[in-house]
C-alpha positions as CSV (number, residue, x, y, z in Angstrom):
1,M,-15.0,-2.0,10.1
2,G,-12.6,-1.5,7.2
3,G,-10.0,-3.8,5.7
4,G,-7.1,-1.4,5.2
5,Y,-4.0,-0.9,7.3
6,I,-5.8,0.2,10.4
7,G,-8.4,-2.5,10.2
8,L,-5.8,-5.2,9.9
9,E,-3.6,-3.8,12.6
10,M,-6.5,-3.5,15.0
11,A,-7.7,-7.0,14.2
12,E,-4.2,-8.3,15.1
13,A,-4.2,-6.4,18.4
14,M,-7.5,-7.8,19.4
15,V,-6.7,-11.4,18.3
16,M,-3.5,-11.3,20.3
17,R,-5.6,-10.4,23.4
18,G,-7.9,-13.4,23.0
19,L,-10.9,-11.5,21.6
20,E,-13.3,-12.9,19.0
21,V,-12.8,-10.6,16.0
22,S,-14.9,-10.0,12.9
23,L,-13.8,-7.7,10.1
24,V,-16.4,-6.1,7.8
25,D,-15.7,-4.4,4.5
26,F,-17.9,-3.5,1.5
27,A,-15.0,-4.6,-0.8
28,D,-14.5,-8.2,-1.8
29,Q,-11.0,-8.4,-0.3
30,P,-9.0,-6.9,2.5
31,M,-6.2,-4.4,1.5
32,R,-7.8,-3.0,-1.6
33,T,-4.5,-1.4,-2.5
34,L,-3.4,-4.9,-3.4
35,D,-4.4,-6.8,-6.5
36,P,-7.1,-9.4,-5.9
37,D,-4.8,-12.4,-6.1
38,M,-2.5,-10.9,-3.4
39,G,-5.5,-9.7,-1.3
40,A,-6.8,-13.3,-1.4
41,I,-3.5,-14.4,0.3
42,V,-4.1,-11.8,3.0
43,A,-7.7,-13.0,3.5
44,E,-6.6,-16.6,3.8
45,A,-4.0,-15.6,6.4
46,M,-6.6,-13.6,8.4
47,R,-9.0,-16.5,8.5
48,G,-6.1,-18.7,9.6
49,I,-5.7,-16.7,12.8
50,G,-9.4,-16.8,13.6
51,V,-10.6,-13.5,12.1
52,R,-14.1,-13.8,10.7
53,L,-14.2,-11.9,7.4
54,H,-17.5,-10.4,6.2
55,L,-16.4,-9.1,2.7
56,G,-18.7,-7.5,0.2
57,E,-21.1,-6.5,3.1
58,P,-21.8,-2.8,3.3
59,V,-22.5,-1.6,6.8
60,E,-26.0,-0.1,7.2
61,G,-26.0,0.9,10.8
62,F,-25.6,-0.1,14.4
63,D,-27.9,-1.5,17.1
64,T,-27.5,0.0,20.5
65,S,-28.7,-0.7,24.1
66,P,-31.0,1.8,26.0
67,D,-27.9,3.3,27.6
68,G,-26.3,4.0,24.3
69,H,-23.7,1.1,24.1
70,V,-23.3,-0.6,20.7
71,T,-24.7,-4.2,20.6
72,A,-24.4,-5.1,16.9
73,V,-23.2,-4.0,13.5
74,R,-25.9,-4.2,11.0
75,T,-24.9,-5.1,7.4
76,R,-26.8,-5.8,4.3
77,D,-26.7,-9.5,5.2
78,G,-27.7,-9.3,8.8
79,A,-26.6,-8.2,12.3
80,L,-23.2,-9.1,13.9
81,P,-23.2,-9.0,17.7
82,A,-20.5,-6.6,19.0
83,D,-19.2,-5.3,22.3
84,L,-16.8,-2.9,20.6
85,V,-16.7,-1.4,17.1
86,V,-13.5,0.1,15.6
87,L,-13.9,2.3,12.5
88,G,-11.0,2.1,10.1
89,L,-12.7,3.6,7.1
90,G,-9.9,5.6,5.6
91,V,-9.3,9.4,5.6
92,R,-9.7,12.4,3.4
93,P,-7.8,15.7,3.6
94,T,-9.6,18.2,5.9
95,T,-9.2,21.3,3.9
96,G,-12.3,23.4,4.8
97,L,-10.1,26.2,6.4
98,A,-8.0,26.4,3.2
99,E,-11.1,26.4,0.9
100,D,-12.7,29.1,3.0
101,A,-9.6,31.2,2.6
102,G,-9.6,30.8,-1.2
103,I,-6.7,28.4,-1.3
104,E,-6.8,25.9,-4.2
105,T,-7.5,22.2,-3.6
106,G,-7.1,19.5,-6.2
107,P,-9.0,16.5,-7.5
108,T,-8.1,14.4,-4.5
109,G,-9.5,17.1,-2.1
110,G,-5.9,17.9,-0.9
111,I,-4.4,21.4,-0.9
112,V,-2.4,22.1,-4.1
113,T,1.3,23.0,-3.5
114,D,4.4,23.4,-5.6
115,R,7.5,21.3,-5.0
116,R,8.6,23.7,-2.3
117,M,5.2,23.1,-0.5
118,R,4.0,26.6,-1.3
119,T,0.2,27.0,-1.9
120,R,-1.1,29.4,-4.6
121,A,-1.7,31.9,-1.9
122,E,1.2,34.3,-1.1
123,R,3.2,33.4,2.0
124,V,1.0,30.3,2.8
125,W,2.6,26.9,3.0
126,A,1.0,23.5,3.6
127,A,2.4,20.0,4.3
128,G,1.2,16.6,5.6
129,D,-2.1,14.8,5.3
130,C,-4.0,17.9,4.1
131,V,-2.0,18.2,0.8
132,E,-2.0,16.3,-2.4
133,T,1.3,15.4,-4.1
134,R,2.5,13.8,-7.4
135,H,2.7,10.1,-7.9
136,L,6.1,9.6,-9.6
137,V,4.9,6.5,-11.6
138,S,1.5,7.6,-12.9
139,G,2.2,11.4,-12.7
140,A,-1.3,11.9,-11.2
141,P,-2.1,13.9,-8.1
142,V,-2.6,11.6,-5.0
143,A,-3.3,12.2,-1.3
144,I,-1.6,9.4,0.7
145,A,-1.8,10.0,4.5
146,L,1.4,8.6,5.8
147,G,3.7,9.9,8.5
148,T,6.8,9.4,6.2
149,H,5.5,11.8,3.6
150,A,4.3,14.3,6.2
151,N,7.7,14.5,8.0
152,K,9.5,15.0,4.7
153,Q,7.1,17.7,3.5
154,G,7.2,19.5,6.8
155,R,11.0,19.6,6.7
156,V,10.9,21.0,3.1
157,A,8.4,23.6,4.1
158,G,10.4,24.6,7.2
159,I,13.6,24.9,5.2
160,N,11.9,27.2,2.6
161,I,10.1,29.3,5.2
162,G,13.4,29.8,7.0
163,G,15.0,31.2,3.8
164,G,16.7,28.0,2.5
165,Y,15.8,25.9,-0.5
166,A,14.4,22.4,-0.6
167,T,11.9,20.4,-2.7
168,F,9.6,17.5,-2.2
169,P,9.6,15.5,-5.5
170,G,6.6,13.2,-4.9
171,V,5.8,9.7,-3.8
172,V,5.6,6.1,-5.2
173,G,3.1,4.9,-2.7
174,T,5.2,2.6,-0.5
175,A,3.5,1.1,2.5
176,V,3.8,-1.9,4.8
177,S,1.6,-3.5,7.4
178,K,1.4,-6.7,9.4
179,I,-1.3,-9.0,10.9
180,C,0.2,-11.4,13.3
181,R,2.8,-13.5,11.3
182,V,1.8,-12.1,7.9
183,E,3.5,-9.1,6.5
184,V,2.1,-7.1,3.6
185,A,3.9,-4.5,1.5
186,R,3.2,-2.6,-1.7
187,T,4.8,0.2,-3.8
188,G,3.9,1.9,-7.1
189,L,0.7,1.0,-9.0
190,N,-1.4,-2.0,-8.7
191,E,-3.0,-3.5,-11.9
192,A,-6.1,-1.4,-11.7
193,E,-4.2,1.8,-11.0
194,A,-1.8,1.2,-13.9
195,A,-4.7,0.6,-16.3
196,A,-6.4,3.8,-15.1
197,A,-3.1,5.7,-15.8
198,G,-3.1,4.4,-19.3
199,F,-0.4,1.7,-19.1
200,E,-0.6,-1.7,-20.7
201,T,1.0,-4.2,-18.2
202,L,2.4,-7.6,-17.6
203,S,2.4,-9.2,-14.2
204,V,4.1,-12.1,-12.5
205,A,3.8,-13.5,-9.0
206,V,6.6,-15.7,-7.6
207,E,6.6,-17.8,-4.5
208,S,9.8,-18.1,-2.6
209,T,11.2,-18.2,0.9
210,T,12.6,-15.5,3.1
211,R,15.8,-17.4,3.8
212,A,17.7,-20.4,2.2
213,G,15.3,-23.3,2.5
214,Y,17.7,-25.3,4.7
215,I,18.0,-22.6,7.3
216,P,15.6,-22.9,10.3
217,G,13.0,-20.2,10.2
218,A,12.7,-20.0,6.4
219,V,9.1,-19.1,5.6
220,A,7.0,-18.5,2.5
221,M,6.5,-15.2,0.7
222,T,5.0,-14.2,-2.6
223,T,6.4,-11.3,-4.6
224,K,4.4,-9.8,-7.5
225,L,5.8,-7.3,-10.0
226,I,3.9,-5.3,-12.5
227,A,5.8,-4.1,-15.6
228,E,4.9,-2.0,-18.6
229,R,4.5,-3.9,-21.8
230,R,7.3,-3.5,-24.4
231,S,9.5,-1.2,-22.2
232,G,9.6,-3.5,-19.2
233,R,9.6,-0.5,-16.9
234,L,8.7,-1.5,-13.3
235,L,5.3,0.0,-12.4
236,G,4.5,-1.6,-9.1
237,A,5.2,-4.4,-6.7
238,Q,3.4,-6.2,-3.9
239,I,4.7,-8.7,-1.2
240,V,2.8,-11.0,1.1
241,G,4.8,-13.2,3.4
242,E,6.0,-14.0,6.8
243,E,8.9,-12.7,8.9
244,N,11.5,-10.6,7.0
245,A,9.3,-10.4,3.8
246,A,7.8,-6.9,3.8
247,K,11.0,-4.8,4.0
248,R,12.2,-6.2,0.7
249,V,9.7,-3.7,-0.8
250,D,12.3,-0.9,-0.1
251,G,14.6,-2.2,-2.8
252,L,11.6,-2.3,-5.2
253,A,10.6,1.3,-4.2
254,I,14.2,2.4,-5.1
255,A,13.9,0.7,-8.5
256,L,10.6,2.5,-9.1
257,W,12.0,5.8,-8.0
258,N,14.8,5.5,-10.6
259,G,12.6,4.2,-13.4
260,M,14.4,0.9,-13.7
261,T,13.2,-1.9,-16.0
262,V,12.7,-5.4,-14.8
263,E,15.6,-6.5,-17.0
264,E,17.9,-4.0,-15.3
265,M,16.8,-5.3,-11.9
266,T,17.9,-8.8,-12.6
267,G,21.5,-7.7,-12.2
268,L,21.0,-5.9,-8.9
269,D,23.8,-6.7,-6.4
270,L,21.7,-7.6,-3.4
271,G,23.0,-8.9,-0.1
272,Y,23.2,-12.7,0.3
273,A,23.8,-15.1,3.2
274,P,21.6,-18.1,3.9
275,P,20.1,-16.7,7.1
276,F,18.9,-13.6,5.2
277,A,17.9,-14.8,1.7
278,P,18.1,-17.7,-0.8
279,V,21.1,-17.4,-3.2
280,W,18.6,-15.9,-5.6
281,D,16.7,-13.3,-3.6
282,P,12.9,-13.3,-4.2
283,V,13.2,-9.8,-5.7
284,L,15.7,-11.1,-8.3
285,V,13.6,-14.2,-9.1
286,A,10.5,-12.0,-9.6
287,A,12.5,-9.6,-11.8
288,R,13.8,-12.4,-14.0
289,K,10.3,-13.9,-14.4
290,A,8.9,-10.4,-15.3
291,A,11.8,-9.8,-17.8
292,D,11.0,-13.2,-19.4
293,A,7.4,-12.2,-19.7
294,V,8.2,-8.9,-21.3
295,E,10.6,-10.7,-23.8
296,R,7.9,-13.3,-24.7
297,D,5.4,-10.6,-25.3
298,M,7.8,-8.7,-27.5
299,R,8.5,-11.9,-29.6
300,S,4.8,-12.6,-30.0
301,A,4.1,-9.1,-31.2
302,S,6.8,-9.2,-33.8
């Protein structure tokens, strides 16, 4: 149950052990942090490895045997027989202790801290999955439960508690996952998140390969960039592909972090050798397509 990172990774683990796997989610696509067109690629790949997808089916309950073992998952559309059910339904900050102590929580439910991880209560610090932080693209408070953020925040809090000085600037929402051969990555805002933050956007999705096409092992990948209209500022990126696709998101996260435009990205000096990338890296191809889209939009508006 659940089509996020945990749901996908558990489905992979079970498929690799020869089990029959069904994935149930109330949403119309797996990986709701992706745009629908990219989520559709993930769904197709999951079906390709034998996972039965039950999308848009809210779960209403479970059937159990007299001894208490689960026998089926009951959705709006019927019952799915099951020997084992894994719940990957997402997480929320657990902040009851803080709230009882009068410590402020924000709109995400996470504890509010400053850049040094101090709460509004004197001599009380907080870090990790229980806090909210600032999204550097939208400027909005977010609660993203990832170990990368928790480790950095814990280090900042520890330095400051020990008498030093350190800050945690915020996040851009970078994450990667994998289901068998298919790698998934995202950073920044998707189209819906960008619209909610008040941006007008242009998007491009580019198909390429992870290596030069004539090198054995070259496999397909799709790179999607979301840019702000007029300015061309990069707002978000998504990647779905096979081996060596997902970690390209790191370069895109750096571009986001530094507020680069897609036009500026076209000149990035990225590493090239045929075993690692085509002569035009998929990131550069996508940046050029996005820059062209921004330019055309500017001309049509003038």
